[in-house]
NUFI-224374 format. One line per field, with one value per atom (N, C-alpha, C): residue number from 1; residue in one letter; atom name; y negated, x negated, z. Coordinates in pm, whole numbers, plus 50000, padded with zeros to 5 digits. Example, Ala and Ser with C-alpha at 12.3 -4.5 7.8 and 13.67 -1.06 7.14 Angstrom:
BEGIN
i = [1,1,1,2,2,2]
aa = [a,a,a,s,s,s]
at = [N,CA,C,N,CA,C]
y = [50569,50450,50330,50225,50106,49997]
x = [48681,48770,48680,48715,48633,48710]
z = [50780,50780,50780,50708,50714,50787]
This chain:
BEGIN
i = [1,1,1,2,2,2,3,3,3,4,4,4,5,5,5,6,6,6,7,7,7,8,8,8,9,9,9,10,10,10,11,11,11,12,12,12,13,13,13,14,14,14,15,15,15,16,16,16,17,17,17,18,18,18,19,19,19,20,20,20,21,21,21,22,22,22,23,23,23,24,24,24,25,25,25,26,26,26,27,27,27,28,28,28,29,29,29,30,30,30,31,31,31,32,32,32,33,33,33,34,34,34,35,35,35,36,36,36,37,37,37,38,38,38,39,39,39,40,40,40,41,41,41,42,42,42,43,43,43,44,44,44,45,45,45,46,46,46,47,47,47,48,48,48,49,49,49,50,50,50,51,51,51,52,52,52,53,53,53,54,54,54,55,55,55,56,56,56,57,57,57,58,58,58,59,59,59,60,60,60,61,61,61,62,62,62,63,63,63,64,64,64,65,65,65,66,66,66,67,67,67,68,68,68,69,69,69,70,70,70,71,71,71,72,72,72,73,73,73,74,74,74,75,75,75,76,76,76,77,77,77,78,78,78,79,79,79,80,80,80,81,81,81,82,82,82,83,83,83,84,84,84,85,85,85,86,86,86,87,87,87,88,88,88,89,89,89,90,90,90,91,91,91,92,92,92,93,93,93,94,94,94,95,95,95,96,96,96,97,97,97,98,98,98,99,99,99,100,100,100,101,101,101,102,102,102,103,103,103,104,104,104,105,105,105,106,106,106,107,107,107,108,108,108,109,109,109,110,110,110,111,111,111,112,112,112,113,113,113,114,114,114,115,115,115,116,116,116,117,117,117,118,118,118,119,119,119,120,120,120,121,121,121,122,122,122,123,123,123,124,124,124,125,125,125,126,126,126,127,127,127,128,128,128,129,129,129,130,130,130,131,131,131,132,132,132,133,133,133,134,134,134,135,135,135,136,136,136,137,137,137,138,138,138,139,139,139,140,140,140,141,141,141,142,142,142,143,143,143,144,144,144,145,145,145,146,146,146,147,147,147,148,148,148,149,149,149,150,150,150,151,151,151,152,152,152,153,153,153,154,154,154,155,155,155,156,156,156,157,157,157,158,158,158,159,159,159,160,160,160,161,161,161,162,162,162,163,163,163,164,164,164,165,165,165,166,166,166,167,167,167,168,168,168,169,169,169,170,170,170,171,171,171,172,172,172,173,173,173,174,174,174,175,175,175,176,176,176,177,177,177,178,178,178,179,179,179,180,180,180,181,181,181,182,182,182,183,183,183,184,184,184,185,185,185,186,186,186,187,187,187,188,188,188,189,189,189,190,190,190,191,191,191,192,192,192,193,193,193,194,194,194,195,195,195,196,196,196,197,197,197,198,198,198,199,199,199,200,200,200,201,201,201,202,202,202,203,203,203,204,204,204,205,205,205,206,206,206,207,207,207,208,208,208,209,209,209,210,210,210,211,211,211,212,212,212,213,213,213,214,214,214,215,215,215,216,216,216,217,217,217,218,218,218,219,219,219,220,220,220,221,221,221,222,222,222,223,223,223,224,224,224,225,225,225,226,226,226,227,227,227,228,228,228,229,229,229,230,230,230,231,231,231,232,232,232,233,233,233,234,234,234,235,235,235,236,236,236,237,237,237,238,238,238,239,239,239,240,240,240,241,241,241,242,242,242,243,243,243,244,244,244,245,245,245,246,246,246,247,247,247,248,248,248,249,249,249,250,250,250,251,251,251,252,252,252,253,253,253,254,254,254,255,255,255,256,256,256,257,257,257,258,258,258,259,259,259,260,260,260,261,261,261,262,262,262,263,263,263,264,264,264,265,265,265,266,266,266,267,267,267,268,268,268,269,269,269,270,270,270,271,271,271,272,272,272,273,273,273,274,274,274,275,275,275,276,276,276,277,277,277,278,278,278,279,279,279,280,280,280,281,281,281,282,282,282,283,283,283,284,284,284,285,285,285]
aa = [x,x,x,x,x,x,x,x,x,x,x,x,x,x,x,x,x,x,x,x,x,x,x,x,x,x,x,x,x,x,x,x,x,x,x,x,x,x,x,x,x,x,x,x,x,x,x,x,x,x,x,x,x,x,x,x,x,x,x,x,x,x,x,x,x,x,x,x,x,x,x,x,x,x,x,x,x,x,x,x,x,x,x,x,x,x,x,x,x,x,x,x,x,x,x,x,x,x,x,x,x,x,x,x,x,x,x,x,x,x,x,x,x,x,x,x,x,x,x,x,x,x,x,x,x,x,x,x,x,x,x,x,x,x,x,x,x,x,x,x,x,x,x,x,x,x,x,x,x,x,x,x,x,x,x,x,x,x,x,x,x,x,x,x,x,x,x,x,x,x,x,x,x,x,x,x,x,x,x,x,x,x,x,x,x,x,x,x,x,x,x,x,x,x,x,x,x,x,x,x,x,x,x,x,x,x,x,x,x,x,x,x,x,x,x,x,x,x,x,x,x,x,x,x,x,x,x,x,x,x,x,x,x,x,x,x,x,x,x,x,x,x,x,x,x,x,x,x,x,x,x,x,x,x,x,x,x,x,x,x,x,x,x,x,x,x,x,x,x,x,x,x,x,x,x,x,x,x,x,x,x,x,x,x,x,x,x,x,x,x,x,x,x,x,x,x,x,x,x,x,x,x,x,x,x,x,x,x,x,x,x,x,x,x,x,x,x,x,x,x,x,x,x,x,x,x,x,x,x,x,x,x,x,x,x,x,x,x,x,x,x,x,x,x,x,x,x,x,x,x,x,x,x,x,x,x,x,x,x,x,x,x,x,x,x,x,x,x,x,x,x,x,x,x,x,x,x,x,x,x,x,x,x,x,x,x,x,x,x,x,x,x,x,x,x,x,x,x,x,x,x,x,x,x,x,x,x,x,x,x,x,x,x,x,x,x,x,x,x,x,x,x,x,x,x,x,x,x,x,x,x,x,x,x,x,x,x,x,x,x,x,x,x,x,x,x,x,x,x,x,x,x,x,x,x,x,x,x,x,x,x,x,x,x,x,x,x,x,x,x,x,x,x,x,x,x,x,x,x,x,x,x,x,x,x,x,x,x,x,x,x,x,x,x,x,x,x,x,x,x,x,x,x,x,x,x,x,x,x,x,x,x,x,x,x,x,x,x,x,x,x,x,x,x,x,x,x,x,x,x,x,x,x,x,x,x,x,x,x,x,x,x,x,x,x,x,x,x,x,x,x,x,x,x,x,x,x,x,x,x,x,x,x,x,x,x,x,x,x,x,x,x,x,x,x,x,x,x,x,x,x,x,x,x,x,x,x,x,x,x,x,x,x,x,x,x,x,x,x,x,x,x,x,x,x,x,x,x,x,x,x,x,x,x,x,x,x,x,x,x,x,x,x,x,x,x,x,x,x,x,x,x,x,x,x,x,x,x,x,x,x,x,x,x,x,x,x,x,x,x,x,x,x,x,x,x,x,x,x,x,x,x,x,x,x,x,x,x,x,x,x,x,x,x,x,x,x,x,x,x,x,x,x,x,x,x,x,x,x,x,x,x,x,x,x,x,x,x,x,x,x,x,x,x,x,x,x,x,x,x,x,x,x,x,x,x,x,x,x,x,x,x,x,x,x,x,x,x,x,x,x,x,x,x,x,x,x,x,x,x,x,x,x,x,x,x,x,x,x,x,x,x,x,x,x,x,x,x,x,x,x,x,x,x,x,x,x,x,x,x,x,x,x,x,x,x,x,x,x,x,x,x,x,x,x,x,x,x,x,x,x,x,x,x,x,x,x,x,x,x,x,x,x,x,x,x,x,x,x,x,x,x,x,x,x,x,x,x,x,x,x,x,x,x,x,x,x,x,x,x,x,x,x,x,x,x,x,x,x,x,x,x,x,x,x,x,x,x,x,x,x,x,x,x,x]
at = [N,CA,C,N,CA,C,N,CA,C,N,CA,C,N,CA,C,N,CA,C,N,CA,C,N,CA,C,N,CA,C,N,CA,C,N,CA,C,N,CA,C,N,CA,C,N,CA,C,N,CA,C,N,CA,C,N,CA,C,N,CA,C,N,CA,C,N,CA,C,N,CA,C,N,CA,C,N,CA,C,N,CA,C,N,CA,C,N,CA,C,N,CA,C,N,CA,C,N,CA,C,N,CA,C,N,CA,C,N,CA,C,N,CA,C,N,CA,C,N,CA,C,N,CA,C,N,CA,C,N,CA,C,N,CA,C,N,CA,C,N,CA,C,N,CA,C,N,CA,C,N,CA,C,N,CA,C,N,CA,C,N,CA,C,N,CA,C,N,CA,C,N,CA,C,N,CA,C,N,CA,C,N,CA,C,N,CA,C,N,CA,C,N,CA,C,N,CA,C,N,CA,C,N,CA,C,N,CA,C,N,CA,C,N,CA,C,N,CA,C,N,CA,C,N,CA,C,N,CA,C,N,CA,C,N,CA,C,N,CA,C,N,CA,C,N,CA,C,N,CA,C,N,CA,C,N,CA,C,N,CA,C,N,CA,C,N,CA,C,N,CA,C,N,CA,C,N,CA,C,N,CA,C,N,CA,C,N,CA,C,N,CA,C,N,CA,C,N,CA,C,N,CA,C,N,CA,C,N,CA,C,N,CA,C,N,CA,C,N,CA,C,N,CA,C,N,CA,C,N,CA,C,N,CA,C,N,CA,C,N,CA,C,N,CA,C,N,CA,C,N,CA,C,N,CA,C,N,CA,C,N,CA,C,N,CA,C,N,CA,C,N,CA,C,N,CA,C,N,CA,C,N,CA,C,N,CA,C,N,CA,C,N,CA,C,N,CA,C,N,CA,C,N,CA,C,N,CA,C,N,CA,C,N,CA,C,N,CA,C,N,CA,C,N,CA,C,N,CA,C,N,CA,C,N,CA,C,N,CA,C,N,CA,C,N,CA,C,N,CA,C,N,CA,C,N,CA,C,N,CA,C,N,CA,C,N,CA,C,N,CA,C,N,CA,C,N,CA,C,N,CA,C,N,CA,C,N,CA,C,N,CA,C,N,CA,C,N,CA,C,N,CA,C,N,CA,C,N,CA,C,N,CA,C,N,CA,C,N,CA,C,N,CA,C,N,CA,C,N,CA,C,N,CA,C,N,CA,C,N,CA,C,N,CA,C,N,CA,C,N,CA,C,N,CA,C,N,CA,C,N,CA,C,N,CA,C,N,CA,C,N,CA,C,N,CA,C,N,CA,C,N,CA,C,N,CA,C,N,CA,C,N,CA,C,N,CA,C,N,CA,C,N,CA,C,N,CA,C,N,CA,C,N,CA,C,N,CA,C,N,CA,C,N,CA,C,N,CA,C,N,CA,C,N,CA,C,N,CA,C,N,CA,C,N,CA,C,N,CA,C,N,CA,C,N,CA,C,N,CA,C,N,CA,C,N,CA,C,N,CA,C,N,CA,C,N,CA,C,N,CA,C,N,CA,C,N,CA,C,N,CA,C,N,CA,C,N,CA,C,N,CA,C,N,CA,C,N,CA,C,N,CA,C,N,CA,C,N,CA,C,N,CA,C,N,CA,C,N,CA,C,N,CA,C,N,CA,C,N,CA,C,N,CA,C,N,CA,C,N,CA,C,N,CA,C,N,CA,C,N,CA,C,N,CA,C,N,CA,C,N,CA,C,N,CA,C,N,CA,C,N,CA,C,N,CA,C,N,CA,C,N,CA,C,N,CA,C,N,CA,C,N,CA,C,N,CA,C,N,CA,C,N,CA,C,N,CA,C,N,CA,C,N,CA,C,N,CA,C,N,CA,C,N,CA,C,N,CA,C,N,CA,C,N,CA,C,N,CA,C,N,CA,C,N,CA,C,N,CA,C,N,CA,C,N,CA,C,N,CA,C,N,CA,C,N,CA,C,N,CA,C,N,CA,C,N,CA,C,N,CA,C,N,CA,C,N,CA,C,N,CA,C,N,CA,C,N,CA,C,N,CA,C,N,CA,C,N,CA,C,N,CA,C,N,CA,C,N,CA,C,N,CA,C,N,CA,C,N,CA,C,N,CA,C,N,CA,C,N,CA,C,N,CA,C,N,CA,C,N,CA,C,N,CA,C,N,CA,C,N,CA,C,N,CA,C,N,CA,C,N,CA,C,N,CA,C,N,CA,C,N,CA,C,N,CA,C]
y = [39923,39895,39856,39901,39871,39735,39674,39549,39436,39413,39304,39324,39449,39476,39453,39497,39479,39330,39253,39108,39044,39083,39030,39065,39189,39234,39152,39128,39055,38910,38847,38704,38683,38767,38741,38818,38918,38997,38982,38957,38949,38807,38725,38586,38511,38531,38460,38497,38610,38648,38542,38456,38346,38258,38251,38170,38221,38344,38397,38317,38244,38163,38059,38023,37923,37972,38104,38159,38132,38103,38080,37932,37848,37704,37632,37509,37419,37346,37417,37374,37245,37151,37026,37013,37007,37004,36890,36777,36660,36673,36772,36785,36892,36877,36979,37098,37204,37326,37300,37222,37195,37104,37032,36940,37003,37126,37192,37228,37221,37257,37406,37478,37621,37646,37729,37754,37902,37983,38126,38199,38269,38352,38283,38152,38080,38103,38105,38124,38266,38362,38500,38513,38447,38449,38385,38275,38208,38301,38374,38465,38570,38635,38746,38701,38573,38520,38446,38435,38361,38454,38421,38504,38514,38407,38408,38508,38512,38607,38750,38777,38912,38954,38858,38887,38922,38842,38870,38998,39028,39153,39273,39261,39365,39383,39271,39278,39340,39301,39352,39503,39551,39694,39772,39718,39787,39800,39690,39695,39777,39771,39854,40002,40037,40177,40227,40144,40182,40200,40106,40116,40237,40266,40380,40511,40531,40657,40675,40573,40584,40594,40519,40522,40660,40725,40858,40961,40963,41064,41054,40933,40917,40940,40895,40914,41062,41135,41278,41352,41316,41381,41358,41234,41203,41275,41281,41352,41500,41560,41702,41724,41636,41651,41629,41528,41503,41620,41682,41797,41915,41921,42032,42009,41887,41861,41927,41991,42060,41979,41889,41802,41686,41690,41592,41450,41436,41303,41243,41324,41276,41243,41325,41302,41169,41140,41015,40896,40915,40806,40772,40875,40853,40785,40830,40770,40623,40592,40453,40364,40411,40333,40310,40413,40399,40312,40304,40219,40071,40040,39902,39800,39828,39724,39683,39772,39740,39618,39598,39491,39359,39359,39234,39160,39029,38952,38954,38932,38934,38817,38712,38601,38650,38724,38779,38889,38979,39090,39041,38938,38884,38820,38758,38701,38810,38923,39035,39091,39107,39159,39064,38935,38836,38837,38846,38848,38977,39088,39216,39215,39145,39141,39018,38942,38820,38849,38756,38775,38768,38684,38662,38758,38769,38849,38954,38991,39097,39233,39321,39451,39534,39519,39596,39556,39426,39378,39402,39402,39433,39578,39669,39810,39825,39757,39764,39712,39604,39548,39645,39708,39805,39924,39957,40070,40031,39904,39858,39802,39780,39725,39574,39508,39365,39341,39238,39207,39168,39194,39172,39069,38976,38879,38945,39026,39113,39036,38930,38854,38755,38754,38667,38739,38870,38950,39002,38957,38992,39141,39213,39358,39435,39380,39449,39423,39325,39278,39386,39458,39560,39666,39707,39806,39752,39624,39563,39558,39521,39516,39657,39756,39893,39943,39918,39961,39886,39757,39677,39725,39757,39809,39942,40028,40157,40138,40054,40029,39973,39885,39818,39906,39987,40057,40209,40264,40409,40475,40430,40491,40480,40364,40342,40433,40452,40535,40683,40726,40867,40903,40803,40830,40922,40891,40968,41110,41126,41261,41343,41279,41349,41388,41300,41332,41451,41455,41567,41698,41688,41809,41869,41783,41834,41914,41897,41970,42109,42141,42272,42378,42490,42600,42656,42651,42698,42848,42920,43065,43098,43009,43031,43030,42936,42931,43055,43096,43214,43339,43353,43470,43469,43351,43340,43370,43324,43350,43499,43566,43711,43783,43733,43795,43761,43680,43650,43524,43438,43314,43216,43153,43054,42922,42826,42694,42629,42639,42580,42644,42774,42843,42806,42792,42751,42609,42525,42387,42384,42465,42463,42532,42638,42721,42705,42631,42608,42458,42383,42241,42160,42173,42094,42122,42251,42275,42218,42220,42164,42012,41949,41803,41759,41853,41818,41731,41764,41677,41534,41520,41387,41310,41376,41312,41262,41344,41306,41187,41190,41079,40949,40955,40834,40786,40881,40843,40770,40820,40754,40612,40599,40468,40371,40421,40334,40295,40381,40345,40230,40216,40103,39971,39976,39854,39842,39898,39904,39765,39666,39530,39443,39506,39434,39479,39432,39471,39391,39296,39212,39067,38983,38840,38784,38812,38753,38795,38925,38959,38899,38900,38843,38691,38628,38482,38440,38517,38481,38519,38630,38675,38625,38571,38521,38389,38366,38241,38219,38102,38075,38176,38243,38337,38469,38507,38634,38610,38488,38449,38539,38579,38661,38798,38841,38972,38966,38850,38841,38788,38716,38661,38771,38770,38866,38788,38859,38795,38693,38728,38635,38505,38516,38395,38317,38386,38321,38242,38303,38235,38112,38124,38011,37900,37939,37842,37771,37850,37793,37766,37817,37797,37699,37741,37660,37534,37548,37432,37325,37365,37269,37229,37278,37244,37314,37416,37491,37611,37583,37688,37791,37750,37842,37948,37907,38003,38099,38047,38131,38233,38191,38281,38388,38350,38448,38554,38513,38610,38702,38647,38730,38831,38789,38881,38994,38958,39059,39163,39119,39212,39302,39247,39326,39430,39392,39485,39600,39567,39673,39766,39710,39793,39889,39840,39926,40038,40006,40107,40215,40175,40273,40358,40294,40366,40470,40428,40520,40623,40582,40677,40787,40749,40849,40939,40882,40962,41060,41017,41106,41220,41189,41294,41396,41348,41440,41529,41471,41548,41652,41613,41705,41825,41803,41913,41982,41947,42017,41983,41861,41820,41733,41701,41609,41473,41404,41274,41186,41057,40961,40973,40998,41005,41091]
x = [95990,95923,95776,95716,95575,95554,95661,95647,95584,95620,95553,95402,95359,95215,95150,95216,95161,95149,95251,95248,95135,95122,95013,94878,94863,94738,94705,94805,94783,94744,94812,94788,94652,94616,94495,94373,94390,94276,94245,94347,94325,94328,94420,94426,94295,94233,94106,93992,94006,93900,93881,93981,93967,93848,93819,93708,93573,93566,93440,93387,93475,93431,93328,93328,93231,93087,93067,92932,92872,92956,92909,92916,92941,92950,92851,92822,92755,92866,92929,93056,93041,93130,93140,93283,93303,93440,93526,93466,93545,93599,93548,93591,93697,93781,93881,93814,93891,93834,93781,93852,93811,93687,93659,93545,93416,93425,93307,93208,93081,92976,92944,92954,92928,92778,92721,92576,92546,92647,92625,92569,92458,92399,92283,92275,92163,92152,92265,92260,92215,92253,92209,92059,92011,91867,91789,91843,91777,91768,91878,91879,91768,91760,91668,91522,91501,91364,91323,91417,91391,91335,91221,91158,91243,91313,91398,91512,91572,91682,91632,91518,91463,91428,91384,91351,91477,91583,91706,91773,91754,91807,91736,91604,91528,91577,91594,91641,91779,91867,92005,92008,91936,91936,91871,91763,91694,91783,91845,91930,92056,92113,92229,92194,92080,92037,92013,91948,91924,92056,92148,92278,92356,92346,92419,92369,92237,92179,92200,92162,92176,92322,92409,92551,92611,92579,92631,92576,92446,92383,92430,92429,92465,92615,92701,92844,92882,92823,92852,92798,92678,92618,92703,92747,92828,92963,93024,93152,93136,93027,93003,92981,92906,92879,93005,93085,93209,93306,93305,93393,93357,93231,93187,93214,93254,93282,93414,93412,93531,93603,93531,93591,93661,93794,93869,93849,93848,93832,93696,93591,93458,93450,93513,93513,93579,93693,93764,93685,93614,93532,93419,93353,93245,93298,93413,93473,93504,93563,93600,93477,93372,93249,93185,93187,93125,93208,93341,93426,93413,93388,93399,93316,93188,93110,93170,93248,93306,93398,93461,93559,93496,93364,93294,93269,93285,93249,93098,93049,92905,92837,92911,92853,92811,92901,92871,92766,92784,92690,92549,92536,92404,92340,92420,92367,92313,92385,92339,92208,92202,92080,91963,91986,91878,91829,91921,91882,91807,91851,91784,91641,91619,91486,91405,91456,91388,91246,91157,91016,90994,91069,91045,91124,91255,91337,91422,91385,91456,91421,91520,91500,91395,91388,91289,91147,91123,90989,90957,91057,91033,90984,91049,91007,90866,90838,90704,90597,90629,90534,90508,90615,90601,90515,90520,90442,90299,90268,90131,90107,90215,90199,90223,90179,90203,90346,90414,90548,90543,90652,90657,90765,90733,90833,90908,91006,91072,91133,91205,91272,91178,91051,90955,90866,90884,90805,90900,90883,90975,90986,90874,90875,90965,90997,91083,91231,91262,91401,91495,91454,91542,91577,91478,91504,91596,91579,91666,91810,91830,91965,92026,91945,91995,92037,91954,91987,92109,92120,92234,92364,92359,92478,92523,92427,92460,92523,92461,92516,92658,92684,92814,92922,92887,92990,92989,92897,92885,93016,93072,93195,93310,93321,93429,93415,93291,93267,93296,93299,93324,93472,93559,93703,93750,93713,93763,93707,93583,93525,93594,93624,93697,93837,93899,94031,94022,93916,93899,93873,93799,93768,93896,93991,94114,94198,94171,94247,94190,94076,94015,94094,94119,94194,94115,94174,94106,94081,94155,94134,93995,93940,93803,93702,93719,93629,93646,93771,93796,93736,93750,93694,93541,93483,93338,93286,93362,93321,93327,93429,93441,93324,93280,93169,93033,93034,92910,92840,92908,92846,92829,92714,92689,92757,92753,92811,92742,92610,92535,92572,92587,92624,92765,92856,92992,92993,92906,92894,92839,92737,92670,92749,92821,92886,93037,93096,93241,93271,93221,93257,93197,93067,93003,93057,93074,93134,93274,93351,93486,93484,93377,93364,93308,93259,93192,93276,93405,93484,93498,93518,93529,93399,93287,93156,93131,93164,93139,93226,93354,93443,93395,93359,93310,93177,93093,92966,92988,93080,93111,93163,93254,93311,93206,93115,93011,92908,92882,92789,92844,92976,93036,93013,92964,92934,92785,92704,92560,92497,92559,92504,92575,92643,92709,92650,92530,92461,92509,92597,92646,92609,92660,92629,92605,92700,92692,92567,92534,92414,92286,92273,92153,92148,92263,92269,92242,92295,92283,92147,92089,91961,91842,91869,91760,91704,91577,91511,91396,91332,91223,91109,91089,90977,91005,91133,91166,91247,91241,91324,91303,91180,91151,91216,91259,91319,91466,91513,91650,91752,91708,91804,91861,91993,92061,92142,92210,92280,92383,92458,92560,92499,92386,92318,92261,92209,92157,92268,92385,92498,92538,92543,92580,92476,92350,92240,92208,92197,92154,92269,92385,92499,92599,92674,92784,92733,92631,92581,92524,92465,92406,92502,92626,92724,92704,92617,92592,92686,92813,92915,92895,92837,92813,92713,92607,92506,92564,92645,92709,92802,92876,92966,92890,92779,92697,92643,92598,92549,92661,92782,92896,92933,92927,92957,92854,92728,92622,92648,92684,92711,92830,92934,93053,93021,92947,92912,92827,92727,92642,92723,92815,92901,92985,93040,93118,93031,92911,92820,92790,92760,92731,92853,92970,93093,93127,93131,93167,93057,92931,92821,92826,92848,92858,92979,93089,93209,93187,93117,93089,92996,92895,92806,92880,92970,93049,93137,93193,93276,93193,93072,92986,92946,92924,92883,93001,93122,93239,93277,93237,93267,93393,93435,93547,93511,93611,93584,93707,93689,93799,93902,93857,93950,93889]
z = [12762,12889,12869,12761,12736,12669,12620,12544,12625,12751,12826,12833,12854,12860,12724,12617,12482,12450,12487,12462,12541,12669,12752,12692,12647,12587,12463,12380,12256,12284,12379,12407,12471,12568,12647,12600,12513,12469,12320,12238,12094,12040,12087,12041,12070,12189,12214,12121,12047,11953,11845,11826,11732,11771,11899,11946,11902,11852,11802,11683,11618,11504,11547,11676,11724,11708,11711,11700,11563,11464,11327,11290,11391,11369,11461,11427,11522,11594,11687,11745,11826,11795,11870,11921,12052,12108,12056,12021,11980,11838,11760,11621,11605,11503,11473,11404,11384,11325,11184,11106,10968,10961,11068,11068,11121,11173,11228,11118,11153,11057,11070,10959,10960,10939,11027,11021,10999,10979,10953,11073,11055,11159,11231,11224,11283,11434,11503,11648,11685,11604,11629,11604,11498,11469,11584,11636,11748,11870,11895,12010,11999,11883,11868,11854,11828,11821,11947,12041,12164,12272,12326,12429,12554,12589,12709,12694,12575,12552,12558,12498,12501,12644,12723,12864,12943,12926,13001,12950,12821,12767,12832,12848,12917,13060,13129,13268,13278,13186,13189,13168,13066,13037,13151,13207,13316,13439,13480,13599,13576,13455,13423,13429,13375,13375,13517,13598,13738,13812,13795,13861,13813,13682,13626,13683,13679,13726,13876,13954,14098,14140,14071,14104,14085,13972,13946,14044,14060,14144,14289,14345,14485,14509,14416,14434,14428,14333,14322,14445,14488,14606,14730,14752,14870,14863,14745,14731,14764,14716,14745,14895,14959,15102,15185,15148,15220,15206,15091,15069,15158,15200,15284,15432,15470,15611,15651,15765,15814,15921,15987,16088,16017,16012,15935,15989,16121,16180,16144,16155,16119,15971,15887,15742,15708,15770,15744,15795,15907,15960,15863,15811,15715,15589,15540,15421,15444,15558,15587,15595,15664,15676,15540,15454,15322,15228,15250,15166,15201,15328,15376,15299,15266,15195,15061,14998,14868,14877,14992,15006,15051,15067,15095,14964,14965,14845,14832,14709,14689,14759,14790,14865,15004,15069,15201,15191,15091,15075,15046,14961,14930,15052,15137,15260,15351,15359,15441,15386,15253,15191,15214,15196,15216,15360,15455,15595,15629,15571,15595,15544,15431,15370,15409,15506,15547,15594,15565,15601,15751,15821,15964,16054,16030,16121,16050,15928,15858,15916,15924,15986,15913,15780,15703,15742,15748,15784,15931,16016,16158,16171,16097,16100,16044,15933,15873,15970,16038,16134,16250,16298,16407,16365,16235,16184,16147,16164,16138,16000,15923,15789,15791,15684,15670,15620,15669,15617,15470,15400,15256,15224,15137,15089,14973,15008,14910,14794,14825,14719,14650,14690,14626,14526,14514,14420,14312,14189,14082,14057,14070,14041,14136,14252,14348,14322,14238,14228,14175,14072,14016,14119,14197,14301,14409,14444,14545,14497,14371,14315,14311,14269,14265,14402,14503,14639,14692,14660,14706,14643,14514,14446,14505,14537,14596,14733,14815,14948,14940,14845,14838,14776,14677,14600,14611,14690,14698,14741,14851,14901,14804,14741,14645,14523,14478,14359,14384,14509,14538,14532,14532,14542,14430,14306,14192,14194,14243,14251,14360,14472,14578,14530,14451,14396,14301,14219,14127,14202,14313,14392,14452,14491,14551,14451,14321,14218,14190,14250,14227,14302,14236,14298,14416,14534,14655,14654,14571,14564,14509,14427,14377,14491,14584,14699,14788,14806,14890,14829,14697,14630,14636,14618,14624,14765,14866,15005,15037,14986,15007,14940,14824,14752,14813,14919,14989,14943,14866,14819,14935,14942,15046,15010,15101,15074,14955,14952,14842,14709,14706,14582,14538,14632,14596,14541,14598,14550,14408,14381,14251,14142,14176,14073,14065,14159,14153,14147,14247,14255,14142,14120,14014,13875,13834,13702,13689,13799,13794,13780,13829,13817,13683,13604,13479,13385,13359,13270,13324,13454,13515,13502,13524,13516,13373,13273,13133,13092,13130,13096,13159,13287,13354,13295,13255,13194,13062,12981,12853,12877,12974,13003,13057,13140,13196,13093,12994,12888,12804,12802,12732,12802,12926,13002,13031,12941,12964,12971,12907,12911,13015,13108,13215,13348,13376,13499,13619,13597,13704,13682,13768,13762,13903,13993,14127,14206,14215,14294,14237,14103,14042,14062,14053,14067,14211,14307,14448,14506,14461,14514,14433,14315,14231,14284,14257,14295,14197,14200,14104,14108,14221,14231,14159,14149,14081,13954,13902,13788,13667,13640,13522,13528,13645,13661,13703,13743,13796,13696,13594,13498,13408,13392,13305,13201,13113,13002,13049,13154,13203,13252,13321,13368,13251,13151,13031,12961,12948,12882,12962,13094,13179,13174,13181,13193,13063,12955,12827,12731,12762,12675,12730,12832,12883,12953,13040,13116,13025,12911,12818,12707,12715,12613,12481,12478,12354,12349,12322,12325,12214,12104,11993,12034,12102,12147,12250,12341,12442,12377,12275,12205,12129,12067,11994,12088,12207,12306,12352,12367,12406,12299,12172,12062,12057,12075,12077,12185,12305,12415,12383,12322,12288,12182,12079,11971,12024,12106,12163,12251,12329,12415,12332,12220,12131,12075,12034,11977,12079,12202,12307,12339,12345,12379,12273,12147,12040,12017,12034,12019,12123,12249,12356,12336,12292,12268,12153,12048,11934,11974,12058,12106,12190,12275,12357,12269,12163,12070,11996,11954,11880,11965,12095,12182,12250,12206,12257,12400,12445,12582,12586,12708,12725,12667,12612,12552,12569,12538,12555,12445,12321,12207,12097]
């Protein structure tokens, strides 16, 4: 029964690795494999000496780190708060409202974010004006871009990210809560000493998996919300590959950047898993 999946995995995940050879060639689409000129690590050297690549690498790591930290903290906090609600109808309403943005495409979500931050009629600037402050061109200041992306990611994916934590909470033995309540434990104490420790294995596993995607800060939100005024802070690796690799026909450079991202992801994944093993925590393998 597993053979169709194994065959699919081999064809679509392992066979394409042959294309990695382009990173070591001055690849020309019109030439056969034997006619390609081999250049060794020249494309990798170019990447690490290129100021644009180092800039997009900084942006990618910064936005990934912001999304990782905020995503974990807010999702765990919302799951804990939802678990404390006793009104089932209200709880389901909150869950539904928090899930809905996840199903919006980033094209629609980016339009909502842009309109919200608009200089003339955006709700944020309207509130600032009412409070006596000057309106701000949010998407025109590069230093604000990382925060905007982080807030947008939280708004869009917060409800969806809580699902697995809520599922883990349902597996906790309810007798622990009853015993703690009899002993006089408050809601906050039950949350801190029963719910959070029970979520610890789930949190560690998800953290390890997310560290494996540390160089995948996204593509659509940065591409849709980016503009010439915030370019130095909005470009990420995916946009770099599209702009300087595929669009210019430099497939070798694009492949080298992709290999770099994959290798770093592997290092983070195995490193985090090894640390978890060393400290006796839950791990992937």
